[in-house]
C-alpha positions in Angstrom: 14.8 3.3 5.4 15.8 -0.5 7.5 13.8 -2.9 8.2 14.9 -1.8 12.3 13.0 1.3 11.1 10.2 -0.2 10.2 9.8 -2.4 13.6 10.2 0.1 16.0 9.8 3.6 13.9 11.2 7.4 15.7 8.5 10.1 16.1 10.8 11.8 12.0 10.4 8.6 11.0 6.4 7.9 10.9 6.1 10.5 9.4 8.4 10.2 5.9 7.9 9.3 3.0 9.9 6.0 2.7 8.6 4.5 5.7 4.6 5.3 5.0 5.4 3.2 1.6 6.1 0.7 3.1 3.6 0.5 6.0 1.3 0.6 3.2 3.0 -2.2 1.3 2.2 -4.8 4.2 -1.2 -2.6 4.2 -1.4 -4.0 0.9 -0.3 -7.7 1.4 -2.0 -8.1 4.1 -5.6 -7.2 2.1 -4.5 -9.6 -0.6 -4.2 -12.3 0.7 -7.0 -11.6 3.3 -9.2 -11.7 0.1 -7.2 -15.0 -1.3 -8.0 -17.1 1.9 -11.9 -15.6 1.9 -11.8 -16.6 -1.6 -12.2 -14.8 -4.1 -9.8 -14.5 -7.0 -7.4 -13.0 -7.9 -9.4 -10.0 -10.4 -8.9 -6.5 -11.6 -11.2 -5.2 -8.3 -8.0 -6.7 -6.1 -5.0 -5.1 -8.1 -7.2 -1.4 -8.1 -7.9 -2.5 -4.1 -4.4 -3.1 -3.5 -3.4 0.0 -5.7 -5.5 2.0 -3.9 -3.7 1.0 -0.9 -0.6 1.8 -1.9 -1.0 4.1 -3.1 -2.2 6.6 0.4 -0.5 9.6 1.5 2.4 8.1 -1.1 4.8 9.6 -3.8 2.7 11.0 -7.2 -1.0 10.9 -4.8 -2.1 14.0 -7.7 -3.1 10.8 -9.5 -6.2 8.7 -8.4 -5.0 4.9 -6.7 -6.6 2.0 -7.0 -7.9 3.4 -11.3 -6.6 2.7 -14.7 -5.0 5.5 -15.5 -6.3 7.1 -19.1 -4.5 8.4 -22.2 
Protein backbone atom coordinates (compact mmCIF):
# COMPACT_ATOMS: atom_id res chain seq x y z
CA UNK A 1 0.00 0.00 0.00
CA UNK A 2 1.57 3.25 -1.12
CA UNK A 3 0.68 6.83 -0.24
CA UNK A 4 -0.76 7.27 -3.75
CA UNK A 5 -2.95 4.20 -3.25
CA UNK A 6 -4.41 5.74 -0.11
CA UNK A 7 -5.05 9.12 -1.71
CA UNK A 8 -6.54 7.82 -4.97
CA UNK A 9 -7.45 4.14 -4.63
CA UNK A 10 -8.89 2.12 -7.48
CA UNK A 11 -12.17 0.28 -6.77
CA UNK A 12 -10.22 -2.95 -6.24
CA UNK A 13 -7.84 -1.31 -3.74
CA UNK A 14 -10.72 0.24 -1.80
CA UNK A 15 -11.70 -3.28 -0.86
CA UNK A 16 -8.24 -4.45 0.15
CA UNK A 17 -7.46 -5.26 3.76
CA UNK A 18 -4.40 -3.02 3.73
CA UNK A 19 -6.40 -0.03 2.51
CA UNK A 20 -9.05 -0.61 5.17
CA UNK A 21 -6.38 -0.71 7.88
CA UNK A 22 -4.85 2.57 6.69
CA UNK A 23 -8.27 4.22 6.69
CA UNK A 24 -8.90 2.88 10.21
CA UNK A 25 -5.61 4.39 11.43
CA UNK A 26 -6.51 7.73 9.86
CA UNK A 27 -9.94 7.67 11.49
CA UNK A 28 -8.54 6.70 14.88
CA UNK A 29 -5.94 9.48 14.74
CA UNK A 30 -8.55 12.06 13.75
CA UNK A 31 -10.89 10.93 16.51
CA UNK A 32 -8.16 10.94 19.15
CA UNK A 33 -6.96 14.40 18.17
CA UNK A 34 -10.51 15.77 18.23
CA UNK A 35 -11.07 14.36 21.72
CA UNK A 36 -7.79 15.81 23.02
CA UNK A 37 -8.54 19.22 21.45
CA UNK A 38 -11.88 19.20 23.28
CA UNK A 39 -9.97 18.73 26.51
CA UNK A 40 -10.62 15.06 27.13
CA UNK A 41 -7.71 13.38 28.92
CA UNK A 42 -5.85 10.46 27.35
CA UNK A 43 -7.47 7.67 29.30
CA UNK A 44 -8.35 4.00 29.23
CA UNK A 45 -11.76 4.94 27.82
CA UNK A 46 -10.13 6.85 24.94
CA UNK A 47 -7.65 4.04 24.29
CA UNK A 48 -10.45 1.47 24.04
CA UNK A 49 -12.47 3.77 21.78
CA UNK A 50 -9.51 4.21 19.42
CA UNK A 51 -8.86 0.46 19.42
CA UNK A 52 -12.46 -0.17 18.43
CA UNK A 53 -11.98 2.14 15.43
CA UNK A 54 -8.72 0.43 14.47
CA UNK A 55 -10.20 -3.06 14.20
CA UNK A 56 -13.27 -2.24 12.09
CA UNK A 57 -13.22 -4.78 9.22
CA UNK A 58 -9.53 -5.48 9.84
CA UNK A 59 -7.49 -8.62 10.40
CA UNK A 60 -8.36 -10.58 13.51
CA UNK A 61 -11.74 -8.97 13.95
CA UNK A 62 -13.02 -12.10 15.62
CA UNK A 63 -11.92 -10.43 18.86
CA UNK A 64 -14.01 -7.70 20.40
CA UNK A 65 -12.70 -4.28 19.46
CA UNK A 66 -12.60 -1.70 22.19
CA UNK A 67 -12.42 -4.22 25.00
CA UNK A 68 -9.61 -5.61 27.10
CA UNK A 69 -8.69 -9.18 26.33
CA UNK A 70 -9.79 -11.58 29.02
CA UNK A 71 -7.19 -14.17 29.92
